[in-house]
PQR file with spaces between the fields and no chain letter, atoms N, CA, C, O and H, PARSE charges and radii, in Angstrom:
ATOM       1  N    MET     1       1.513   14.492  -15.755 -0.4000 1.5000
ATOM       2  CA   MET     1       2.167   13.368  -15.127 -0.0000 2.0000
ATOM       3  C    MET     1       1.326   12.093  -15.451  0.5500 1.7000
ATOM       4  O    MET     1       0.125   12.052  -15.185 -0.5500 1.4000
ATOM       5  N    ALA     2       1.991   11.054  -16.034 -0.4000 1.5000
ATOM       6  CA   ALA     2       1.397    9.802  -16.361 -0.0000 2.0000
ATOM       7  C    ALA     2       0.931    9.073  -15.045  0.5500 1.7000
ATOM       8  O    ALA     2       1.648    9.172  -14.049 -0.5500 1.4000
ATOM       9  H    ALA     2       2.966   11.087  -16.251  0.4000 1.0000
ATOM      10  N    ARG     3      -0.073    8.446  -15.000 -0.4000 1.5000
ATOM      11  CA   ARG     3      -0.457    7.490  -13.886 -0.0000 2.0000
ATOM      12  C    ARG     3       0.491    6.283  -13.945  0.5500 1.7000
ATOM      13  O    ARG     3       0.931    5.849  -15.009 -0.5500 1.4000
ATOM      14  H    ARG     3      -0.655    8.365  -15.809  0.4000 1.0000
ATOM      15  N    LYS     4       0.766    5.793  -12.804 -0.4000 1.5000
ATOM      16  CA   LYS     4       1.635    4.569  -12.676 -0.0000 2.0000
ATOM      17  C    LYS     4       0.587    3.635  -11.944  0.5500 1.7000
ATOM      18  O    LYS     4       0.049    3.925  -10.876 -0.5500 1.4000
ATOM      19  H    LYS     4       0.409    6.145  -11.939  0.4000 1.0000
ATOM      20  N    ARG     5       0.368    2.463  -12.673 -0.4000 1.5000
ATOM      21  CA   ARG     5      -0.540    1.457  -12.004 -0.0000 2.0000
ATOM      22  C    ARG     5       0.385    0.491  -11.081  0.5500 1.7000
ATOM      23  O    ARG     5       1.397   -0.027  -11.553 -0.5500 1.4000
ATOM      24  H    ARG     5       0.805    2.228  -13.541  0.4000 1.0000
ATOM      25  N    HIS     6       0.038    0.313   -9.941 -0.4000 1.5000
ATOM      26  CA   HIS     6       0.747   -0.542   -9.175 -0.0000 2.0000
ATOM      27  C    HIS     6      -0.081   -1.967   -8.917  0.5500 1.7000
ATOM      28  O    HIS     6      -1.281   -1.942   -8.644 -0.5500 1.4000
ATOM      29  H    HIS     6      -0.784    0.733   -9.558  0.4000 1.0000
ATOM      30  N    SER     7       0.566   -3.040   -9.013 -0.4000 1.5000
ATOM      31  CA   SER     7      -0.194   -4.422   -8.558 -0.0000 2.0000
ATOM      32  C    SER     7      -0.423   -4.369   -7.107  0.5500 1.7000
ATOM      33  O    SER     7       0.019   -3.515   -6.338 -0.5500 1.4000
ATOM      34  H    SER     7       1.541   -3.060   -9.235  0.4000 1.0000
ATOM      35  N    ASP     8      -1.141   -5.346   -6.829 -0.4000 1.5000
ATOM      36  CA   ASP     8      -1.567   -5.456   -5.381 -0.0000 2.0000
ATOM      37  C    ASP     8      -0.432   -5.926   -4.668  0.5500 1.7000
ATOM      38  O    ASP     8      -0.414   -5.578   -3.488 -0.5500 1.4000
ATOM      39  H    ASP     8      -1.500   -6.040   -7.454  0.4000 1.0000
ATOM      40  N    GLU     9       0.513   -6.617   -5.054 -0.4000 1.5000
ATOM      41  CA   GLU     9       1.730   -7.104   -4.380 -0.0000 2.0000
ATOM      42  C    GLU     9       2.670   -5.885   -4.151  0.5500 1.7000
ATOM      43  O    GLU     9       3.256   -5.754   -3.076 -0.5500 1.4000
ATOM      44  H    GLU     9       0.498   -6.900   -6.013  0.4000 1.0000
ATOM      45  N    ASP    10       2.812   -4.977   -5.191 -0.4000 1.5000
ATOM      46  CA   ASP    10       3.550   -3.866   -5.107 -0.0000 2.0000
ATOM      47  C    ASP    10       2.942   -2.855   -4.058  0.5500 1.7000
ATOM      48  O    ASP    10       3.666   -2.105   -3.404 -0.5500 1.4000
ATOM      49  H    ASP    10       2.336   -5.084   -6.064  0.4000 1.0000
ATOM      50  N    ILE    11       1.693   -2.878   -3.949 -0.4000 1.5000
ATOM      51  CA   ILE    11       1.133   -1.879   -3.014 -0.0000 2.0000
ATOM      52  C    ILE    11       1.376   -2.474   -1.472  0.5500 1.7000
ATOM      53  O    ILE    11       1.497   -1.733   -0.496 -0.5500 1.4000
ATOM      54  H    ILE    11       1.105   -3.488   -4.480  0.4000 1.0000
ATOM      55  N    LEU    12       1.420   -3.678   -1.422 -0.4000 1.5000
ATOM      56  CA   LEU    12       1.532   -4.348   -0.052 -0.0000 2.0000
ATOM      57  C    LEU    12       3.126   -4.081    0.306  0.5500 1.7000
ATOM      58  O    LEU    12       3.491   -3.751    1.435 -0.5500 1.4000
ATOM      59  H    LEU    12       1.322   -4.280   -2.215  0.4000 1.0000
ATOM      60  N    LYS    13       3.922   -4.248   -0.687 -0.4000 1.5000
ATOM      61  CA   LYS    13       5.422   -3.889   -0.411 -0.0000 2.0000
ATOM      62  C    LYS    13       5.587   -2.425   -0.081  0.5500 1.7000
ATOM      63  O    LYS    13       6.321   -2.096    0.851 -0.5500 1.4000
ATOM      64  H    LYS    13       3.625   -4.516   -1.603  0.4000 1.0000
ATOM      65  N    LEU    14       4.918   -1.503   -0.824 -0.4000 1.5000
ATOM      66  CA   LEU    14       5.155   -0.082   -0.516 -0.0000 2.0000
ATOM      67  C    LEU    14       4.599    0.226    0.882  0.5500 1.7000
ATOM      68  O    LEU    14       5.246    0.922    1.664 -0.5500 1.4000
ATOM      69  H    LEU    14       4.321   -1.770   -1.581  0.4000 1.0000
ATOM      70  N    LEU    15       3.409   -0.285    1.194 -0.4000 1.5000
ATOM      71  CA   LEU    15       2.699   -0.051    2.441 -0.0000 2.0000
ATOM      72  C    LEU    15       3.837   -0.602    3.654  0.5500 1.7000
ATOM      73  O    LEU    15       3.959    0.021    4.709 -0.5500 1.4000
ATOM      74  H    LEU    15       2.883   -0.850    0.558  0.4000 1.0000
ATOM      75  N    ARG    16       4.498   -1.627    3.406 -0.4000 1.5000
ATOM      76  CA   ARG    16       5.571   -2.140    4.350 -0.0000 2.0000
ATOM      77  C    ARG    16       6.680   -1.318    4.530  0.5500 1.7000
ATOM      78  O    ARG    16       7.242   -1.088    5.601 -0.5500 1.4000
ATOM      79  H    ARG    16       4.398   -2.133    2.549  0.4000 1.0000
ATOM      80  N    GLU    17       7.002   -0.837    3.303 -0.4000 1.5000
ATOM      81  CA   GLU    17       8.256    0.157    3.244 -0.0000 2.0000
ATOM      82  C    GLU    17       7.948    1.404    4.109  0.5500 1.7000
ATOM      83  O    GLU    17       8.786    1.811    4.913 -0.5500 1.4000
ATOM      84  H    GLU    17       6.546   -1.024    2.433  0.4000 1.0000
ATOM      85  N    ILE    18       6.670    2.054    3.938 -0.4000 1.5000
ATOM      86  CA   ILE    18       6.262    3.265    4.604 -0.0000 2.0000
ATOM      87  C    ILE    18       6.140    2.928    5.982  0.5500 1.7000
ATOM      88  O    ILE    18       6.656    3.737    6.753 -0.5500 1.4000
ATOM      89  H    ILE    18       5.988    1.723    3.284  0.4000 1.0000
ATOM      90  N    GLU    19       5.621    1.999    6.449 -0.4000 1.5000
ATOM      91  CA   GLU    19       5.356    1.631    7.739 -0.0000 2.0000
ATOM      92  C    GLU    19       6.761    1.484    8.660  0.5500 1.7000
ATOM      93  O    GLU    19       6.862    1.821    9.840 -0.5500 1.4000
ATOM      94  H    GLU    19       5.201    1.342    5.822  0.4000 1.0000
ATOM      95  N    VAL    20       7.739    0.939    7.881 -0.4000 1.5000
ATOM      96  CA   VAL    20       9.054    0.776    8.521 -0.0000 2.0000
ATOM      97  C    VAL    20       9.611    2.122    8.676  0.5500 1.7000
ATOM      98  O    VAL    20      10.195    2.366    9.732 -0.5500 1.4000
ATOM      99  H    VAL    20       7.657    0.665    6.922  0.4000 1.0000
ATOM     100  N    ARG    21       9.499    3.201    7.615 -0.4000 1.5000
ATOM     101  CA   ARG    21       9.986    4.481    7.826 -0.0000 2.0000
ATOM     102  C    ARG    21       9.198    5.317    8.925  0.5500 1.7000
ATOM     103  O    ARG    21       9.782    6.157    9.610 -0.5500 1.4000
ATOM     104  H    ARG    21       9.025    3.003    6.757  0.4000 1.0000
ATOM     105  N    LEU    22       7.916    5.058    9.052 -0.4000 1.5000
ATOM     106  CA   LEU    22       7.148    5.519   10.199 -0.0000 2.0000
ATOM     107  C    LEU    22       7.496    5.116   11.485  0.5500 1.7000
ATOM     108  O    LEU    22       7.400    5.884   12.443 -0.5500 1.4000
ATOM     109  H    LEU    22       7.441    4.376    8.495  0.4000 1.0000
ATOM     110  N    ALA    23       7.913    3.912   11.585 -0.4000 1.5000
ATOM     111  CA   ALA    23       8.323    3.266   12.867 -0.0000 2.0000
ATOM     112  C    ALA    23       9.799    3.892   13.246  0.5500 1.7000
ATOM     113  O    ALA    23      10.164    3.946   14.420 -0.5500 1.4000
ATOM     114  H    ALA    23       7.991    3.289   10.807  0.4000 1.0000
ATOM     115  N    SER    24      10.509    4.298   12.304 -0.4000 1.5000
ATOM     116  CA   SER    24      11.898    4.808   12.645 -0.0000 2.0000
ATOM     117  C    SER    24      11.848    6.291   12.792  0.5500 1.7000
ATOM     118  O    SER    24      12.891    6.940   12.872 -0.5500 1.4000
ATOM     119  H    SER    24      10.212    4.254   11.350  0.4000 1.0000
ATOM     120  N    GLY    25      10.527    6.917   12.835 -0.4000 1.5000
ATOM     121  CA   GLY    25      10.409    8.319   13.192 -0.0000 2.0000
ATOM     122  C    GLY    25      10.247    9.277   12.215  0.5500 1.7000
ATOM     123  O    GLY    25      10.111   10.439   12.598 -0.5500 1.4000
ATOM     124  H    GLY    25       9.680    6.390   12.771  0.4000 1.0000
ATOM     125  N    SER    26      10.230    9.012   10.903 -0.4000 1.5000
ATOM     126  CA   SER    26       9.636    9.824    9.801 -0.0000 2.0000
ATOM     127  C    SER    26       8.201   10.190    9.930  0.5500 1.7000
ATOM     128  O    SER    26       7.403    9.646   10.693 -0.5500 1.4000
ATOM     129  H    SER    26      10.340    8.068   10.592  0.4000 1.0000
ATOM     130  N    ASP    27       7.945   11.188    9.090 -0.4000 1.5000
ATOM     131  CA   ASP    27       6.559   11.650    9.042 -0.0000 2.0000
ATOM     132  C    ASP    27       5.906   11.026    7.788  0.5500 1.7000
ATOM     133  O    ASP    27       6.563   10.572    6.852 -0.5500 1.4000
ATOM     134  H    ASP    27       8.593   11.630    8.470  0.4000 1.0000
ATOM     135  N    VAL    28       4.486   11.044    7.852 -0.4000 1.5000
ATOM     136  CA   VAL    28       3.745   10.280    6.685 -0.0000 2.0000
ATOM     137  C    VAL    28       4.198   10.978    5.291  0.5500 1.7000
ATOM     138  O    VAL    28       4.385   10.304    4.278 -0.5500 1.4000
ATOM     139  H    VAL    28       3.952   11.413    8.613  0.4000 1.0000
ATOM     140  N    SER    29       4.346   12.281    5.324 -0.4000 1.5000
ATOM     141  CA   SER    29       4.460   12.839    4.006 -0.0000 2.0000
ATOM     142  C    SER    29       5.720   12.664    3.447  0.5500 1.7000
ATOM     143  O    SER    29       5.817   12.570    2.224 -0.5500 1.4000
ATOM     144  H    SER    29       4.194   12.829    6.147  0.4000 1.0000
ATOM     145  N    ALA    30       6.847   12.598    4.273 -0.4000 1.5000
ATOM     146  CA   ALA    30       8.199   12.391    3.862 -0.0000 2.0000
ATOM     147  C    ALA    30       8.243   10.850    3.492  0.5500 1.7000
ATOM     148  O    ALA    30       8.919   10.575    2.501 -0.5500 1.4000
ATOM     149  H    ALA    30       6.768   12.675    5.266  0.4000 1.0000
ATOM     150  N    SER    31       7.665    9.895    4.100 -0.4000 1.5000
ATOM     151  CA   SER    31       7.778    8.603    3.873 -0.0000 2.0000
ATOM     152  C    SER    31       7.034    8.347    2.507  0.5500 1.7000
ATOM     153  O    SER    31       7.515    7.547    1.705 -0.5500 1.4000
ATOM     154  H    SER    31       7.115   10.119    4.905  0.4000 1.0000
ATOM     155  N    CYS    32       5.854    9.026    2.235 -0.4000 1.5000
ATOM     156  CA   CYS    32       5.208    8.670    0.954 -0.0000 2.0000
ATOM     157  C    CYS    32       5.956    9.286   -0.143  0.5500 1.7000
ATOM     158  O    CYS    32       6.090    8.694   -1.214 -0.5500 1.4000
ATOM     159  H    CYS    32       5.462    9.676    2.886  0.4000 1.0000
ATOM     160  N    ARG    33       6.546   10.675    0.112 -0.4000 1.5000
ATOM     161  CA   ARG    33       7.452   11.122   -0.910 -0.0000 2.0000
ATOM     162  C    ARG    33       8.505   10.208   -1.402  0.5500 1.7000
ATOM     163  O    ARG    33       8.708   10.067   -2.608 -0.5500 1.4000
ATOM     164  H    ARG    33       6.437   11.157    0.982  0.4000 1.0000
ATOM     165  N    ALA    34       9.111    9.648   -0.583 -0.4000 1.5000
ATOM     166  CA   ALA    34      10.174    8.565   -0.733 -0.0000 2.0000
ATOM     167  C    ALA    34       9.759    7.337   -1.346  0.5500 1.7000
ATOM     168  O    ALA    34      10.553    6.582   -1.907 -0.5500 1.4000
ATOM     169  H    ALA    34       8.946    9.763    0.397  0.4000 1.0000
ATOM     170  N    ALA    35       8.501    7.122   -1.246 -0.4000 1.5000
ATOM     171  CA   ALA    35       7.942    5.778   -1.989 -0.0000 2.0000
ATOM     172  C    ALA    35       7.436    6.197   -3.320  0.5500 1.7000
ATOM     173  O    ALA    35       7.235    5.388   -4.225 -0.5500 1.4000
ATOM     174  H    ALA    35       7.857    7.736   -0.791  0.4000 1.0000
ATOM     175  N    GLY    36       7.231    7.490   -3.427 -0.4000 1.5000
ATOM     176  CA   GLY    36       6.817    8.173   -4.653 -0.0000 2.0000
ATOM     177  C    GLY    36       5.268    8.046   -4.914  0.5500 1.7000
ATOM     178  O    GLY    36       4.810    7.882   -6.044 -0.5500 1.4000
ATOM     179  H    GLY    36       7.395    8.148   -2.692  0.4000 1.0000
ATOM     180  N    ILE    37       4.532    8.132   -3.820 -0.4000 1.5000
ATOM     181  CA   ILE    37       2.968    8.322   -3.894 -0.0000 2.0000
ATOM     182  C    ILE    37       2.608    9.516   -3.174  0.5500 1.7000
ATOM     183  O    ILE    37       3.399   10.127   -2.457 -0.5500 1.4000
ATOM     184  H    ILE    37       4.904    8.265   -2.901  0.4000 1.0000
ATOM     185  N    SER    38       1.424    9.839   -3.368 -0.4000 1.5000
ATOM     186  CA   SER    38       0.765   10.938   -2.559 -0.0000 2.0000
ATOM     187  C    SER    38       0.237   10.520   -1.158  0.5500 1.7000
ATOM     188  O    SER    38       0.102    9.317   -0.933 -0.5500 1.4000
ATOM     189  H    SER    38       0.781    9.343   -3.951  0.4000 1.0000
ATOM     190  N    ASP    39      -0.045   11.363   -0.276 -0.4000 1.5000
ATOM     191  CA   ASP    39      -0.491   11.133    1.091 -0.0000 2.0000
ATOM     192  C    ASP    39      -1.853   10.488    0.890  0.5500 1.7000
ATOM     193  O    ASP    39      -2.176    9.555    1.625 -0.5500 1.4000
ATOM     194  H    ASP    39       0.066   12.340   -0.459  0.4000 1.0000
ATOM     195  N    ALA    40      -2.612   10.896    0.009 -0.4000 1.5000
ATOM     196  CA   ALA    40      -4.050   10.578   -0.104 -0.0000 2.0000
ATOM     197  C    ALA    40      -3.996    9.027   -0.730  0.5500 1.7000
ATOM     198  O    ALA    40      -4.813    8.179   -0.372 -0.5500 1.4000
ATOM     199  H    ALA    40      -2.349   11.655   -0.588  0.4000 1.0000
ATOM     200  N    THR    41      -3.035    8.775   -1.619 -0.4000 1.5000
ATOM     201  CA   THR    41      -2.833    7.509   -2.096 -0.0000 2.0000
ATOM     202  C    THR    41      -2.719    6.420   -0.867  0.5500 1.7000
ATOM     203  O    THR    41      -3.449    5.447   -0.675 -0.5500 1.4000
ATOM     204  H    THR    41      -2.370    9.464   -1.910  0.4000 1.0000
ATOM     205  N    TYR    42      -1.570    6.873   -0.075 -0.4000 1.5000
ATOM     206  CA   TYR    42      -1.375    6.018    1.041 -0.0000 2.0000
ATOM     207  C    TYR    42      -2.471    5.727    1.906  0.5500 1.7000
ATOM     208  O    TYR    42      -2.754    4.591    2.285 -0.5500 1.4000
ATOM     209  H    TYR    42      -0.977    7.664   -0.231  0.4000 1.0000
ATOM     210  N    TYR    43      -3.134    6.853    2.238 -0.4000 1.5000
ATOM     211  CA   TYR    43      -4.350    6.438    3.260 -0.0000 2.0000
ATOM     212  C    TYR    43      -5.473    5.608    2.492  0.5500 1.7000
ATOM     213  O    TYR    43      -6.172    4.822    3.132 -0.5500 1.4000
ATOM     214  H    TYR    43      -2.904    7.776    1.930  0.4000 1.0000
ATOM     215  N    THR    44      -5.632    5.767    1.225 -0.4000 1.5000
ATOM     216  CA   THR    44      -6.463    4.859    0.459 -0.0000 2.0000
ATOM     217  C    THR    44      -6.122    3.433    0.564  0.5500 1.7000
ATOM     218  O    THR    44      -6.883    2.537    0.929 -0.5500 1.4000
ATOM     219  H    THR    44      -5.064    6.405    0.705  0.4000 1.0000
ATOM     220  N    TRP    45      -4.832    3.316    0.187 -0.4000 1.5000
ATOM     221  CA   TRP    45      -4.327    1.806    0.097 -0.0000 2.0000
ATOM     222  C    TRP    45      -4.275    1.276    1.508  0.5500 1.7000
ATOM     223  O    TRP    45      -4.468    0.069    1.659 -0.5500 1.4000
ATOM     224  H    TRP    45      -4.214    4.044   -0.109  0.4000 1.0000
ATOM     225  N    ARG    46      -4.028    2.065    2.603 -0.4000 1.5000
ATOM     226  CA   ARG    46      -4.025    1.659    3.886 -0.0000 2.0000
ATOM     227  C    ARG    46      -5.345    1.178    4.310  0.5500 1.7000
ATOM     228  O    ARG    46      -5.396    0.153    4.990 -0.5500 1.4000
ATOM     229  H    ARG    46      -3.872    3.045    2.480  0.4000 1.0000
ATOM     230  N    LYS    47      -6.527    1.864    3.952 -0.4000 1.5000
ATOM     231  CA   LYS    47      -7.782    1.654    4.223 -0.0000 2.0000
ATOM     232  C    LYS    47      -8.151    0.238    3.544  0.5500 1.7000
ATOM     233  O    LYS    47      -8.691   -0.646    4.209 -0.5500 1.4000
ATOM     234  H    LYS    47      -6.486    2.697    3.399  0.4000 1.0000
ATOM     235  N    LYS    48      -7.862    0.091    2.320 -0.4000 1.5000
ATOM     236  CA   LYS    48      -8.180   -1.079    1.456 -0.0000 2.0000
ATOM     237  C    LYS    48      -7.280   -2.417    1.847  0.5500 1.7000
ATOM     238  O    LYS    48      -7.746   -3.556    1.808 -0.5500 1.4000
ATOM     239  H    LYS    48      -7.424    0.809    1.780  0.4000 1.0000
ATOM     240  N    PHE    49      -5.954   -2.109    2.219 -0.4000 1.5000
ATOM     241  CA   PHE    49      -5.059   -3.302    2.228 -0.0000 2.0000
ATOM     242  C    PHE    49      -4.357   -3.254    3.494  0.5500 1.7000
ATOM     243  O    PHE    49      -3.437   -4.055    3.657 -0.5500 1.4000
ATOM     244  H    PHE    49      -5.575   -1.184    2.250  0.4000 1.0000
ATOM     245  N    GLY    50      -4.652   -2.433    4.420 -0.4000 1.5000
ATOM     246  CA   GLY    50      -4.034   -2.436    5.763 -0.0000 2.0000
ATOM     247  C    GLY    50      -3.985   -3.670    6.507  0.5500 1.7000
ATOM     248  O    GLY    50      -4.989   -4.375    6.597 -0.5500 1.4000
ATOM     249  H    GLY    50      -5.400   -1.782    4.288  0.4000 1.0000
ATOM     250  N    GLY    51      -2.855   -3.992    7.065 -0.4000 1.5000
ATOM     251  CA   GLY    51      -2.850   -5.287    7.927 -0.0000 2.0000
ATOM     252  C    GLY    51      -2.873   -6.643    7.039  0.5500 1.7000
ATOM     253  O    GLY    51      -2.920   -7.724    7.626 -0.5500 1.4000
ATOM     254  H    GLY    51      -2.038   -3.419    6.993  0.4000 1.0000
ATOM     255  N    MET    52      -2.845   -6.594    5.867 -0.4000 1.5000
ATOM     256  CA   MET    52      -3.096   -7.830    4.999 -0.0000 2.0000
ATOM     257  C    MET    52      -1.714   -8.298    4.699  0.5500 1.7000
ATOM     258  O    MET    52      -0.782   -7.522    4.489 -0.5500 1.4000
ATOM     259  H    MET    52      -2.807   -5.716    5.391  0.4000 1.0000
ATOM     260  N    VAL    53      -1.615   -9.627    4.685 -0.4000 1.5000
ATOM     261  CA   VAL    53      -0.425  -10.371    4.015 -0.0000 2.0000
ATOM     262  C    VAL    53      -0.666  -10.919    2.863  0.5500 1.7000
ATOM     263  O    VAL    53      -1.790  -10.844    2.366 -0.5500 1.4000
ATOM     264  H    VAL    53      -2.373  -10.257    4.855  0.4000 1.0000
ATOM     265  N    ARG    54       0.314  -11.532    2.280 -0.4000 1.5000
ATOM     266  CA   ARG    54       0.023  -11.987    0.782 -0.0000 2.0000
ATOM     267  C    ARG    54      -0.954  -13.018    0.878  0.5500 1.7000
ATOM     268  O    ARG    54      -1.745  -13.087   -0.063 -0.5500 1.4000
ATOM     269  H    ARG    54       1.227  -11.592    2.684  0.4000 1.0000
ATOM     270  N    SER    55      -1.073  -13.834    1.807 -0.4000 1.5000
ATOM     271  CA   SER    55      -2.209  -14.917    1.645 -0.0000 2.0000
ATOM     272  C    SER    55      -3.519  -14.458    1.741  0.5500 1.7000
ATOM     273  O    SER    55      -4.431  -15.015    1.130 -0.5500 1.4000
ATOM     274  H    SER    55      -0.431  -13.779    2.572  0.4000 1.0000
ATOM     275  N    GLN    56      -3.698  -13.443    2.492 -0.4000 1.5000
ATOM     276  CA   GLN    56      -4.963  -12.772    2.754 -0.0000 2.0000
ATOM     277  C    GLN    56      -5.289  -12.112    1.342  0.5500 1.7000
ATOM     278  O    GLN    56      -6.438  -12.086    0.902 -0.5500 1.4000
ATOM     279  H    GLN    56      -2.957  -12.990    2.988  0.4000 1.0000
ATOM     280  N    LEU    57      -4.250  -11.604    0.697 -0.4000 1.5000
ATOM     281  CA   LEU    57      -4.632  -10.778   -0.578 -0.0000 2.0000
ATOM     282  C    LEU    57      -4.990  -11.754   -1.695  0.5500 1.7000
ATOM     283  O    LEU    57      -5.670  -11.328   -2.629 -0.5500 1.4000
ATOM     284  H    LEU    57      -3.316  -11.625    1.054  0.4000 1.0000
ATOM     285  N    SER    58      -4.595  -13.011   -1.682 -0.4000 1.5000
ATOM     286  CA   SER    58      -4.932  -14.010   -2.616 -0.0000 2.0000
ATOM     287  C    SER    58      -6.377  -14.499   -2.235  0.5500 1.7000
ATOM     288  O    SER    58      -7.178  -14.681   -3.151 -0.5500 1.4000
ATOM     289  H    SER    58      -4.043  -13.357   -0.924  0.4000 1.0000
ATOM     290  N    GLU    59      -6.706  -14.693   -1.096 -0.4000 1.5000
ATOM     291  CA   GLU    59      -8.063  -14.971   -0.786 -0.0000 2.0000
ATOM     292  C    GLU    59      -8.987  -13.967   -1.051  0.5500 1.7000
ATOM     293  O    GLU    59     -10.125  -14.319   -1.361 -0.5500 1.4000
ATOM     294  H    GLU    59      -6.055  -14.545   -0.352  0.4000 1.0000
ATOM     295  N    MET    60      -8.633  -12.419   -0.967 -0.4000 1.5000
ATOM     296  CA   MET    60      -9.615  -11.442   -1.282 -0.0000 2.0000
ATOM     297  C    MET    60      -9.777  -11.467   -2.718  0.5500 1.7000
ATOM     298  O    MET    60     -10.918  -11.337   -3.161 -0.5500 1.4000
ATOM     299  H    MET    60      -7.709  -12.133   -0.715  0.4000 1.0000
ATOM     300  N    LYS    61      -8.732  -11.624   -3.569 -0.4000 1.5000
ATOM     301  CA   LYS    61      -8.877  -11.724   -4.981 -0.0000 2.0000
ATOM     302  C    LYS    61      -9.606  -12.961   -5.439  0.5500 1.7000
ATOM     303  O    LYS    61     -10.266  -12.842   -6.471 -0.5500 1.4000
ATOM     304  H    LYS    61      -7.805  -11.729   -3.209  0.4000 1.0000
ATOM     305  N    ALA    62      -9.589  -14.210   -4.790 -0.4000 1.5000
ATOM     306  CA   ALA    62     -10.549  -15.222   -5.151 -0.0000 2.0000
ATOM     307  C    ALA    62     -11.890  -14.932   -4.765  0.5500 1.7000
ATOM     308  O    ALA    62     -12.786  -15.527   -5.364 -0.5500 1.4000
ATOM     309  H    ALA    62      -9.053  -14.306   -3.952  0.4000 1.0000
ATOM     310  N    LEU    63     -12.198  -14.070   -3.810 -0.4000 1.5000
ATOM     311  CA   LEU    63     -13.549  -13.840   -3.460 -0.0000 2.0000
ATOM     312  C    LEU    63     -14.151  -12.720   -4.398  0.5500 1.7000
ATOM     313  O    LEU    63     -15.365  -12.727   -4.604 -0.5500 1.4000
ATOM     314  H    LEU    63     -11.469  -13.587   -3.324  0.4000 1.0000
ATOM     315  N    GLU    64     -13.416  -11.842   -4.923 -0.4000 1.5000
ATOM     316  CA   GLU    64     -13.773  -10.889   -5.813 -0.0000 2.0000
ATOM     317  C    GLU    64     -13.935  -11.501   -6.996  0.5500 1.7000
ATOM     318  O    GLU    64     -14.870  -11.119   -7.701 -0.5500 1.4000
ATOM     319  H    GLU    64     -12.430  -11.836   -4.756  0.4000 1.0000
ATOM     320  N    LYS    65     -13.128  -12.500   -7.433 -0.4000 1.5000
ATOM     321  CA   LYS    65     -13.376  -13.131   -8.697 -0.0000 2.0000
ATOM     322  C    LYS    65     -14.717  -14.006   -8.650  0.5500 1.7000
ATOM     323  O    LYS    65     -15.524  -14.063   -9.577 -0.5500 1.4000
ATOM     324  H    LYS    65     -12.369  -12.810   -6.861  0.4000 1.0000
ATOM     325  N    GLU    66     -14.818  -14.601   -7.570 -0.4000 1.5000
ATOM     326  CA   GLU    66     -16.058  -15.407   -7.472 -0.0000 2.0000
ATOM     327  C    GLU    66     -17.608  -14.667   -7.596  0.5500 1.7000
ATOM     328  O    GLU    66     -18.614  -15.070   -8.179 -0.5500 1.4000
ATOM     329  H    GLU    66     -14.162  -14.555   -6.816  0.4000 1.0000
ATOM     330  N    ASN    67     -17.368  -13.401   -6.792 -0.4000 1.5000
ATOM     331  CA   ASN    67     -18.460  -12.543   -7.051 -0.0000 2.0000
ATOM     332  C    ASN    67     -18.800  -12.047   -8.327  0.5500 1.7000
ATOM     333  O    ASN    67     -19.771  -11.303   -8.462 -0.5500 1.4000
ATOM     334  H    ASN    67     -16.551  -13.073   -6.318  0.4000 1.0000
């Protein structure tokens, strides 16, 4: 299976979709399956991008570029 690269904006969108599904009572594995990612990917992304909004993402990119 070919790897699919997601942009940071796509990751935030997918995380929001999964959070909405979880709030409606779905479990993590079903929500991730519906989004097309694995559970491990979800937890990795949540650890890195969890709670971020688009403005914070742009700030993070700027700091990474600066370093």
